[in-house]
Biopython code that builds the backbone (N, CA, C, O; Angstrom):
import numpy as np
from Bio.PDB.StructureBuilder import StructureBuilder

atoms = [
    (1, "MET", "N", (-29.414, -36.413, -7.410)),
    (1, "MET", "CA", (-28.680, -36.974, -8.530)),
    (1, "MET", "C", (-27.228, -36.548, -8.391)),
    (1, "MET", "O", (-26.945, -35.402, -8.044)),
    (2, "ASN", "N", (-26.316, -37.453, -8.657)),
    (2, "ASN", "CA", (-24.914, -37.106, -8.467)),
    (2, "ASN", "C", (-24.325, -36.434, -9.704)),
    (2, "ASN", "O", (-24.945, -36.392, -10.766)),
    (3, "ASN", "N", (-23.125, -35.915, -9.539)),
    (3, "ASN", "CA", (-22.452, -35.152, -10.591)),
    (3, "ASN", "C", (-22.254, -35.962, -11.867)),
    (3, "ASN", "O", (-22.363, -35.416, -12.965)),
    (4, "GLN", "N", (-21.966, -37.256, -11.741)),
    (4, "GLN", "CA", (-21.736, -38.082, -12.930)),
    (4, "GLN", "C", (-23.014, -38.227, -13.749)),
    (4, "GLN", "O", (-22.947, -38.327, -14.974)),
    (5, "GLN", "N", (-24.164, -38.240, -13.104)),
    (5, "GLN", "CA", (-25.420, -38.347, -13.826)),
    (5, "GLN", "C", (-25.754, -37.049, -14.549)),
    (5, "GLN", "O", (-26.376, -37.073, -15.611)),
    (6, "ILE", "N", (-25.351, -35.932, -13.990)),
    (6, "ILE", "CA", (-25.613, -34.646, -14.629)),
    (6, "ILE", "C", (-24.600, -34.374, -15.732)),
    (6, "ILE", "O", (-24.912, -33.688, -16.705)),
    (7, "HIS", "N", (-23.396, -34.904, -15.590)),
    (7, "HIS", "CA", (-22.331, -34.678, -16.561)),
    (7, "HIS", "C", (-21.841, -36.003, -17.143)),
    (7, "HIS", "O", (-20.688, -36.379, -16.932)),
    (8, "PRO", "N", (-22.700, -36.712, -17.870)),
    (8, "PRO", "CA", (-22.258, -37.985, -18.445)),
    (8, "PRO", "C", (-21.274, -37.750, -19.588)),
    (8, "PRO", "O", (-21.244, -36.679, -20.194)),
    (9, "LYS", "N", (-20.487, -38.756, -19.861)),
    (9, "LYS", "CA", (-19.550, -38.687, -20.985)),
    (9, "LYS", "C", (-20.210, -39.407, -22.160)),
    (9, "LYS", "O", (-20.473, -40.608, -22.096)),
    (10, "ILE", "N", (-20.469, -38.670, -23.216)),
    (10, "ILE", "CA", (-21.192, -39.212, -24.363)),
    (10, "ILE", "C", (-20.471, -38.821, -25.642)),
    (10, "ILE", "O", (-20.034, -37.681, -25.804)),
    (11, "ILE", "N", (-20.354, -39.780, -26.542)),
    (11, "ILE", "CA", (-19.814, -39.525, -27.875)),
    (11, "ILE", "C", (-20.900, -39.900, -28.871)),
    (11, "ILE", "O", (-21.442, -41.004, -28.819)),
    (12, "ILE", "N", (-21.215, -38.989, -29.771)),
    (12, "ILE", "CA", (-22.166, -39.286, -30.844)),
    (12, "ILE", "C", (-21.371, -39.405, -32.132)),
    (12, "ILE", "O", (-20.697, -38.464, -32.553)),
    (13, "ILE", "N", (-21.457, -40.568, -32.745)),
    (13, "ILE", "CA", (-20.744, -40.829, -33.992)),
    (13, "ILE", "C", (-21.735, -40.765, -35.137)),
    (13, "ILE", "O", (-22.756, -41.452, -35.135)),
    (14, "GLU", "N", (-21.420, -39.932, -36.115)),
    (14, "GLU", "CA", (-22.257, -39.894, -37.312)),
    (14, "GLU", "C", (-21.799, -41.036, -38.214)),
    (14, "GLU", "O", (-20.800, -40.922, -38.924)),
    (15, "GLY", "N", (-22.527, -42.106, -38.174)),
    (15, "GLY", "CA", (-22.187, -43.292, -38.945)),
    (15, "GLY", "C", (-23.091, -44.441, -38.559)),
    (15, "GLY", "O", (-23.839, -44.363, -37.584)),
    (16, "VAL", "N", (-23.015, -45.495, -39.323)),
    (16, "VAL", "CA", (-23.830, -46.679, -39.074)),
    (16, "VAL", "C", (-22.902, -47.786, -38.586)),
    (16, "VAL", "O", (-21.919, -48.120, -39.247)),
    (17, "TRP", "N", (-23.219, -48.348, -37.435)),
    (17, "TRP", "CA", (-22.368, -49.351, -36.808)),
    (17, "TRP", "C", (-22.032, -50.493, -37.761)),
    (17, "TRP", "O", (-20.870, -50.886, -37.862)),
    (18, "THR", "N", (-23.018, -51.026, -38.455)),
    (18, "THR", "CA", (-22.747, -52.159, -39.350)),
    (18, "THR", "C", (-21.817, -51.767, -40.487)),
    (18, "THR", "O", (-20.999, -52.580, -40.918)),
    (19, "GLU", "N", (-21.923, -50.549, -40.978)),
    (19, "GLU", "CA", (-21.016, -50.099, -42.041)),
    (19, "GLU", "C", (-19.586, -49.974, -41.521)),
    (19, "GLU", "O", (-18.631, -50.254, -42.246)),
    (20, "ILE", "N", (-19.444, -49.561, -40.288)),
    (20, "ILE", "CA", (-18.105, -49.439, -39.706)),
    (20, "ILE", "C", (-17.490, -50.823, -39.523)),
    (20, "ILE", "O", (-16.343, -51.053, -39.904)),
    (21, "ILE", "N", (-18.247, -51.731, -38.946)),
    (21, "ILE", "CA", (-17.732, -53.073, -38.686)),
    (21, "ILE", "C", (-17.458, -53.831, -39.982)),
    (21, "ILE", "O", (-16.513, -54.616, -40.054)),
    (22, "LEU", "N", (-18.272, -53.603, -40.996)),
    (22, "LEU", "CA", (-18.067, -54.280, -42.283)),
    (22, "LEU", "C", (-17.093, -53.522, -43.182)),
    (22, "LEU", "O", (-16.894, -53.894, -44.338)),
    (23, "HIS", "N", (-16.485, -52.455, -42.647)),
    (23, "HIS", "CA", (-15.481, -51.661, -43.374)),
    (23, "HIS", "C", (-16.060, -51.072, -44.667)),
    (23, "HIS", "O", (-15.404, -51.069, -45.709)),
    (24, "GLN", "N", (-17.290, -50.577, -44.582)),
    (24, "GLN", "CA", (-17.971, -49.992, -45.736)),
    (24, "GLN", "C", (-18.067, -48.473, -45.607)),
    (24, "GLN", "O", (-19.106, -47.889, -45.915)),
    (25, "TYR", "N", (-17.019, -47.847, -45.168)),
    (25, "TYR", "CA", (-17.011, -46.400, -45.024)),
    (25, "TYR", "C", (-15.750, -45.868, -45.687)),
    (25, "TYR", "O", (-14.893, -46.643, -46.112)),
    (26, "ASN", "N", (-15.636, -44.566, -45.775)),
    (26, "ASN", "CA", (-14.580, -43.968, -46.598)),
    (26, "ASN", "C", (-13.315, -43.591, -45.829)),
    (26, "ASN", "O", (-12.759, -42.517, -46.057)),
    (27, "HIS", "N", (-12.857, -44.442, -44.934)),
    (27, "HIS", "CA", (-11.606, -44.179, -44.231)),
    (27, "HIS", "C", (-10.768, -45.454, -44.236)),
    (27, "HIS", "O", (-10.888, -46.280, -43.332)),
    (28, "PRO", "N", (-9.920, -45.617, -45.252)),
    (28, "PRO", "CA", (-9.177, -46.866, -45.406)),
    (28, "PRO", "C", (-8.136, -47.126, -44.319)),
    (28, "PRO", "O", (-7.680, -48.260, -44.176)),
    (29, "GLU", "N", (-7.752, -46.117, -43.557)),
    (29, "GLU", "CA", (-6.706, -46.286, -42.545)),
    (29, "GLU", "C", (-7.227, -46.820, -41.209)),
    (29, "GLU", "O", (-6.447, -47.324, -40.401)),
    (30, "VAL", "N", (-8.521, -46.715, -40.972)),
    (30, "VAL", "CA", (-9.084, -47.155, -39.696)),
    (30, "VAL", "C", (-9.756, -48.508, -39.898)),
    (30, "VAL", "O", (-10.709, -48.640, -40.667)),
    (31, "GLN", "N", (-9.246, -49.492, -39.201)),
    (31, "GLN", "CA", (-9.765, -50.849, -39.321)),
    (31, "GLN", "C", (-10.892, -51.095, -38.306)),
    (31, "GLN", "O", (-10.877, -50.525, -37.215)),
    (32, "PRO", "N", (-11.865, -51.941, -38.663)),
    (32, "PRO", "CA", (-12.958, -52.254, -37.736)),
    (32, "PRO", "C", (-12.473, -52.765, -36.377)),
    (32, "PRO", "O", (-13.077, -52.454, -35.351)),
    (33, "ARG", "N", (-11.405, -53.533, -36.362)),
    (33, "ARG", "CA", (-10.873, -54.061, -35.102)),
    (33, "ARG", "C", (-10.469, -52.917, -34.169)),
    (33, "ARG", "O", (-10.707, -52.984, -32.963)),
    (34, "PHE", "N", (-9.861, -51.876, -34.722)),
    (34, "PHE", "CA", (-9.465, -50.712, -33.934)),
    (34, "PHE", "C", (-10.698, -50.029, -33.337)),
    (34, "PHE", "O", (-10.700, -49.650, -32.166)),
    (35, "VAL", "N", (-11.739, -49.877, -34.147)),
    (35, "VAL", "CA", (-12.963, -49.225, -33.675)),
    (35, "VAL", "C", (-13.583, -50.033, -32.538)),
    (35, "VAL", "O", (-13.966, -49.461, -31.518)),
    (36, "ARG", "N", (-13.687, -51.339, -32.696)),
    (36, "ARG", "CA", (-14.249, -52.196, -31.641)),
    (36, "ARG", "C", (-13.433, -52.085, -30.353)),
    (36, "ARG", "O", (-13.992, -51.999, -29.260)),
    (37, "LYS", "N", (-12.114, -52.090, -30.491)),
    (37, "LYS", "CA", (-11.234, -52.002, -29.325)),
    (37, "LYS", "C", (-11.432, -50.670, -28.596)),
    (37, "LYS", "O", (-11.537, -50.639, -27.370)),
    (38, "GLN", "N", (-11.484, -49.578, -29.353)),
    (38, "GLN", "CA", (-11.662, -48.264, -28.736)),
    (38, "GLN", "C", (-13.025, -48.156, -28.064)),
    (38, "GLN", "O", (-13.144, -47.570, -26.988)),
    (39, "MET", "N", (-14.056, -48.720, -28.696)),
    (39, "MET", "CA", (-15.390, -48.678, -28.094)),
    (39, "MET", "C", (-15.417, -49.455, -26.783)),
    (39, "MET", "O", (-16.052, -49.026, -25.819)),
    (40, "ALA", "N", (-14.734, -50.590, -26.742)),
    (40, "ALA", "CA", (-14.671, -51.366, -25.499)),
    (40, "ALA", "C", (-13.954, -50.569, -24.412)),
    (40, "ALA", "O", (-14.404, -50.531, -23.267)),
    (41, "ARG", "N", (-12.860, -49.943, -24.764)),
    (41, "ARG", "CA", (-12.118, -49.134, -23.783)),
    (41, "ARG", "C", (-12.972, -47.976, -23.268)),
    (41, "ARG", "O", (-12.984, -47.691, -22.071)),
    (42, "LEU", "N", (-13.680, -47.318, -24.170)),
    (42, "LEU", "CA", (-14.555, -46.221, -23.762)),
    (42, "LEU", "C", (-15.658, -46.720, -22.832)),
    (42, "LEU", "O", (-15.995, -46.053, -21.854)),
    (43, "ALA", "N", (-16.216, -47.882, -23.129)),
    (43, "ALA", "CA", (-17.278, -48.439, -22.286)),
    (43, "ALA", "C", (-16.780, -48.655, -20.862)),
    (43, "ALA", "O", (-17.505, -48.389, -19.903)),
    (44, "PHE", "N", (-15.549, -49.135, -20.717)),
    (44, "PHE", "CA", (-15.004, -49.370, -19.381)),
    (44, "PHE", "C", (-14.595, -48.072, -18.683)),
    (44, "PHE", "O", (-14.266, -48.079, -17.497)),
    (45, "MET", "N", (-14.616, -46.972, -19.411)),
    (45, "MET", "CA", (-14.359, -45.651, -18.825)),
    (45, "MET", "C", (-15.675, -44.907, -18.591)),
    (45, "MET", "O", (-15.674, -43.702, -18.341)),
    (46, "ASP", "N", (-16.797, -45.628, -18.673)),
    (46, "ASP", "CA", (-18.140, -45.057, -18.498)),
    (46, "ASP", "C", (-18.471, -43.989, -19.537)),
    (46, "ASP", "O", (-19.134, -42.998, -19.231)),
    (47, "VAL", "N", (-18.007, -44.197, -20.753)),
    (47, "VAL", "CA", (-18.335, -43.297, -21.860)),
    (47, "VAL", "C", (-19.378, -43.993, -22.722)),
    (47, "VAL", "O", (-19.193, -45.139, -23.131)),
    (48, "HIS", "N", (-20.466, -43.300, -22.993)),
    (48, "HIS", "CA", (-21.527, -43.838, -23.830)),
    (48, "HIS", "C", (-21.240, -43.475, -25.285)),
    (48, "HIS", "O", (-20.972, -42.315, -25.596)),
    (49, "VAL", "N", (-21.296, -44.461, -26.170)),
    (49, "VAL", "CA", (-21.074, -44.221, -27.593)),
    (49, "VAL", "C", (-22.397, -44.455, -28.307)),
    (49, "VAL", "O", (-22.950, -45.554, -28.273)),
    (50, "LEU", "N", (-22.894, -43.409, -28.952)),
    (50, "LEU", "CA", (-24.158, -43.478, -29.680)),
    (50, "LEU", "C", (-23.890, -43.287, -31.165)),
    (50, "LEU", "O", (-22.972, -42.562, -31.548)),
    (51, "PHE", "N", (-24.687, -43.935, -31.994)),
    (51, "PHE", "CA", (-24.538, -43.817, -33.442)),
    (51, "PHE", "C", (-25.754, -43.132, -34.036)),
    (51, "PHE", "O", (-26.890, -43.413, -33.654)),
    (52, "ALA", "N", (-25.504, -42.233, -34.972)),
    (52, "ALA", "CA", (-26.561, -41.555, -35.715)),
    (52, "ALA", "C", (-26.217, -41.668, -37.193)),
    (52, "ALA", "O", (-25.079, -41.416, -37.589)),
    (53, "ASP", "N", (-27.185, -42.042, -38.002)),
    (53, "ASP", "CA", (-26.863, -42.320, -39.403)),
    (53, "ASP", "C", (-26.769, -41.088, -40.291)),
    (53, "ASP", "O", (-26.415, -41.205, -41.464)),
    (54, "ASN", "N", (-27.080, -39.904, -39.757)),
    (54, "ASN", "CA", (-26.943, -38.687, -40.559)),
    (54, "ASN", "C", (-26.783, -37.485, -39.623)),
    (54, "ASN", "O", (-27.022, -37.601, -38.421)),
    (55, "PRO", "N", (-26.382, -36.337, -40.168)),
    (55, "PRO", "CA", (-26.150, -35.157, -39.318)),
    (55, "PRO", "C", (-27.398, -34.685, -38.578)),
    (55, "PRO", "O", (-27.307, -34.218, -37.443)),
    (56, "THR", "N", (-28.548, -34.803, -39.207)),
    (56, "THR", "CA", (-29.783, -34.368, -38.559)),
    (56, "THR", "C", (-30.088, -35.232, -37.344)),
    (56, "THR", "O", (-30.473, -34.722, -36.292)),
    (57, "ALA", "N", (-29.917, -36.536, -37.493)),
    (57, "ALA", "CA", (-30.146, -37.445, -36.366)),
    (57, "ALA", "C", (-29.140, -37.177, -35.249)),
    (57, "ALA", "O", (-29.505, -37.200, -34.073)),
    (58, "ALA", "N", (-27.886, -36.924, -35.597)),
    (58, "ALA", "CA", (-26.858, -36.628, -34.593)),
    (58, "ALA", "C", (-27.202, -35.345, -33.837)),
    (58, "ALA", "O", (-27.090, -35.292, -32.612)),
    (59, "ALA", "N", (-27.617, -34.324, -34.565)),
    (59, "ALA", "CA", (-27.997, -33.063, -33.926)),
    (59, "ALA", "C", (-29.216, -33.259, -33.033)),
    (59, "ALA", "O", (-29.284, -32.699, -31.938)),
    (60, "GLY", "N", (-30.170, -34.044, -33.493)),
    (60, "GLY", "CA", (-31.357, -34.325, -32.689)),
    (60, "GLY", "C", (-31.020, -35.055, -31.403)),
    (60, "GLY", "O", (-31.571, -34.754, -30.345)),
    (61, "MET", "N", (-30.111, -36.017, -31.499)),
    (61, "MET", "CA", (-29.666, -36.729, -30.294)),
    (61, "MET", "C", (-29.017, -35.767, -29.315)),
    (61, "MET", "O", (-29.330, -35.774, -28.125)),
    (62, "ALA", "N", (-28.112, -34.940, -29.819)),
    (62, "ALA", "CA", (-27.406, -33.991, -28.958)),
    (62, "ALA", "C", (-28.391, -33.024, -28.310)),
    (62, "ALA", "O", (-28.301, -32.762, -27.110)),
    (63, "TRP", "N", (-29.325, -32.492, -29.088)),
    (63, "TRP", "CA", (-30.311, -31.560, -28.549)),
    (63, "TRP", "C", (-31.143, -32.239, -27.472)),
    (63, "TRP", "O", (-31.386, -31.664, -26.412)),
    (64, "GLY", "N", (-31.579, -33.463, -27.746)),
    (64, "GLY", "CA", (-32.384, -34.192, -26.766)),
    (64, "GLY", "C", (-31.636, -34.420, -25.463)),
    (64, "GLY", "O", (-32.207, -34.290, -24.380)),
    (65, "LEU", "N", (-30.358, -34.762, -25.569)),
    (65, "LEU", "CA", (-29.546, -34.979, -24.371)),
    (65, "LEU", "C", (-29.373, -33.684, -23.578)),
    (65, "LEU", "O", (-29.506, -33.679, -22.354)),
    (66, "PHE", "N", (-29.077, -32.594, -24.273)),
    (66, "PHE", "CA", (-28.921, -31.312, -23.583)),
    (66, "PHE", "C", (-30.236, -30.870, -22.942)),
    (66, "PHE", "O", (-30.245, -30.348, -21.827)),
    (67, "HIS", "N", (-31.338, -31.081, -23.646)),
    (67, "HIS", "CA", (-32.654, -30.700, -23.120)),
    (67, "HIS", "C", (-32.968, -31.493, -21.849)),
    (67, "HIS", "O", (-33.440, -30.929, -20.862)),
    (68, "GLU", "N", (-32.707, -32.794, -21.877)),
    (68, "GLU", "CA", (-32.977, -33.611, -20.690)),
    (68, "GLU", "C", (-32.059, -33.218, -19.535)),
    (68, "GLU", "O", (-32.485, -33.204, -18.380)),
    (69, "ARG", "N", (-30.809, -32.902, -19.842)),
    (69, "ARG", "CA", (-29.879, -32.448, -18.799)),
    (69, "ARG", "C", (-30.393, -31.162, -18.158)),
    (69, "ARG", "O", (-30.329, -30.999, -16.940)),
    (70, "GLU", "N", (-30.901, -30.255, -18.981)),
    (70, "GLU", "CA", (-31.468, -29.010, -18.473)),
    (70, "GLU", "C", (-32.633, -29.298, -17.525)),
    (70, "GLU", "O", (-32.751, -28.665, -16.476)),
    (71, "ASN", "N", (-33.490, -30.246, -17.891)),
    (71, "ASN", "CA", (-34.617, -30.614, -17.029)),
    (71, "ASN", "C", (-34.139, -31.193, -15.704)),
    (71, "ASN", "O", (-34.685, -30.870, -14.649)),
    (72, "ILE", "N", (-33.124, -32.045, -15.756)),
    (72, "ILE", "CA", (-32.591, -32.662, -14.536)),
    (72, "ILE", "C", (-32.012, -31.600, -13.609)),
    (72, "ILE", "O", (-32.253, -31.626, -12.402)),
    (73, "ILE", "N", (-31.257, -30.676, -14.169)),
    (73, "ILE", "CA", (-30.663, -29.610, -13.358)),
    (73, "ILE", "C", (-31.753, -28.732, -12.753)),
    (73, "ILE", "O", (-31.665, -28.351, -11.585)),
    (74, "ALA", "N", (-32.778, -28.408, -13.536)),
    (74, "ALA", "CA", (-33.880, -27.592, -13.022)),
    (74, "ALA", "C", (-34.589, -28.302, -11.872)),
    (74, "ALA", "O", (-34.943, -27.672, -10.876)),
    (75, "GLU", "N", (-34.796, -29.607, -12.005)),
    (75, "GLU", "CA", (-35.428, -30.367, -10.922)),
    (75, "GLU", "C", (-34.568, -30.348, -9.664)),
    (75, "GLU", "O", (-35.086, -30.232, -8.554)),
    (76, "GLU", "N", (-33.254, -30.462, -9.842)),
    (76, "GLU", "CA", (-32.346, -30.417, -8.694)),
    (76, "GLU", "C", (-32.434, -29.065, -7.989)),
    (76, "GLU", "O", (-32.482, -28.999, -6.760)),
    (77, "ILE", "N", (-32.456, -28.006, -8.761)),
    (77, "ILE", "CA", (-32.511, -26.659, -8.190)),
    (77, "ILE", "C", (-33.827, -26.439, -7.456)),
    (77, "ILE", "O", (-33.852, -25.841, -6.381)),
    (78, "LEU", "N", (-34.912, -26.919, -8.034)),
    (78, "LEU", "CA", (-36.232, -26.729, -7.434)),
    (78, "LEU", "C", (-36.532, -27.741, -6.331)),
    (78, "LEU", "O", (-37.534, -27.620, -5.626)),
    (79, "GLY", "N", (-35.668, -28.732, -6.187)),
    (79, "GLY", "CA", (-35.887, -29.738, -5.155)),
    (79, "GLY", "C", (-36.939, -30.764, -5.515)),
    (79, "GLY", "O", (-37.512, -31.406, -4.634)),
    (80, "ASN", "N", (-37.195, -30.923, -6.791)),
    (80, "ASN", "CA", (-38.221, -31.862, -7.237)),
    (80, "ASN", "C", (-37.627, -33.098, -7.879)),
    (80, "ASN", "O", (-38.268, -33.696, -8.743)),
    (81, "ALA", "N", (-36.449, -33.498, -7.499)),
    (81, "ALA", "CA", (-35.817, -34.675, -8.102)),
    (81, "ALA", "C", (-36.729, -35.877, -7.928)),
    (81, "ALA", "O", (-37.298, -36.099, -6.859)),
    (82, "GLY", "N", (-36.855, -36.639, -8.987)),
    (82, "GLY", "CA", (-37.702, -37.820, -8.959)),
    (82, "GLY", "C", (-39.084, -37.564, -9.518)),
    (82, "GLY", "O", (-39.770, -38.510, -9.906)),
    (83, "ASN", "N", (-39.520, -36.304, -9.571)),
    (83, "ASN", "CA", (-40.805, -35.971, -10.182)),
    (83, "ASN", "C", (-40.569, -35.566, -11.617)),
    (83, "ASN", "O", (-39.887, -34.576, -11.880)),
    (84, "ASP", "N", (-41.117, -36.311, -12.540)),
    (84, "ASP", "CA", (-40.892, -36.008, -13.952)),
    (84, "ASP", "C", (-42.027, -35.139, -14.460)),
    (84, "ASP", "O", (-43.062, -35.644, -14.894)),
    (85, "HIS", "N", (-41.829, -33.836, -14.403)),
    (85, "HIS", "CA", (-42.828, -32.895, -14.886)),
    (85, "HIS", "C", (-42.696, -32.637, -16.373)),
    (85, "HIS", "O", (-43.525, -31.942, -16.960)),
    (86, "SER", "N", (-41.656, -33.193, -16.991)),
    (86, "SER", "CA", (-41.401, -32.885, -18.394)),
    (86, "SER", "C", (-42.129, -33.816, -19.347)),
    (86, "SER", "O", (-42.081, -33.593, -20.557)),
    (87, "GLN", "N", (-42.804, -34.851, -18.855)),
    (87, "GLN", "CA", (-43.491, -35.763, -19.756)),
    (87, "GLN", "C", (-44.630, -35.039, -20.444)),
    (87, "GLN", "O", (-45.426, -34.344, -19.813)),
    (88, "GLY", "N", (-44.686, -35.218, -21.744)),
    (88, "GLY", "CA", (-45.758, -34.623, -22.510)),
    (88, "GLY", "C", (-45.552, -33.168, -22.855)),
    (88, "GLY", "O", (-46.431, -32.549, -23.455)),
    (89, "THR", "N", (-44.428, -32.611, -22.497)),
    (89, "THR", "CA", (-44.157, -31.226, -22.855)),
    (89, "THR", "C", (-42.998, -31.175, -23.826)),
    (89, "THR", "O", (-42.169, -32.084, -23.869)),
    (90, "SER", "N", (-42.947, -30.131, -24.587)),
    (90, "SER", "CA", (-41.819, -29.937, -25.501)),
    (90, "SER", "C", (-41.514, -28.467, -25.580)),
    (90, "SER", "O", (-42.313, -27.617, -25.187)),
    (91, "ARG", "N", (-40.334, -28.186, -26.100)),
    (91, "ARG", "CA", (-39.923, -26.791, -26.266)),
    (91, "ARG", "C", (-39.906, -26.454, -27.712)),
    (91, "ARG", "O", (-39.587, -25.323, -28.078)),
]
sb = StructureBuilder()
sb.init_structure("model")
sb.init_model(0)
sb.init_chain("A")
sb.init_seg("    ")
for serial, (resi, resn, name, xyz) in enumerate(atoms, 1):
    if name == "N":
        sb.init_residue(resn, " ", resi, " ")
    sb.init_atom(name, np.array(xyz, "f"), 0.0, 1.0, " ", f" {name:<3s}", serial, name[0])
structure = sb.get_structure()
């Protein structure tokens, strides 16, 4: 696995996409058009933008991503890349 796969660029936004686009959030200075434009620019920079509707969901996403990254790195170190030994296990 290459370095970019181990170190992806990810942004987790605590918010609901439809509320942002419909301007139903509490930030009057940021327009939906600006958000769409920035998301497009980030996409072309290979940045993944994920949405979580509450802090618990955002934390869960982040934990899951870090946990999977840890598994990938461990597989690389052990030389078992491609073998998914983590299915069905949890920490």
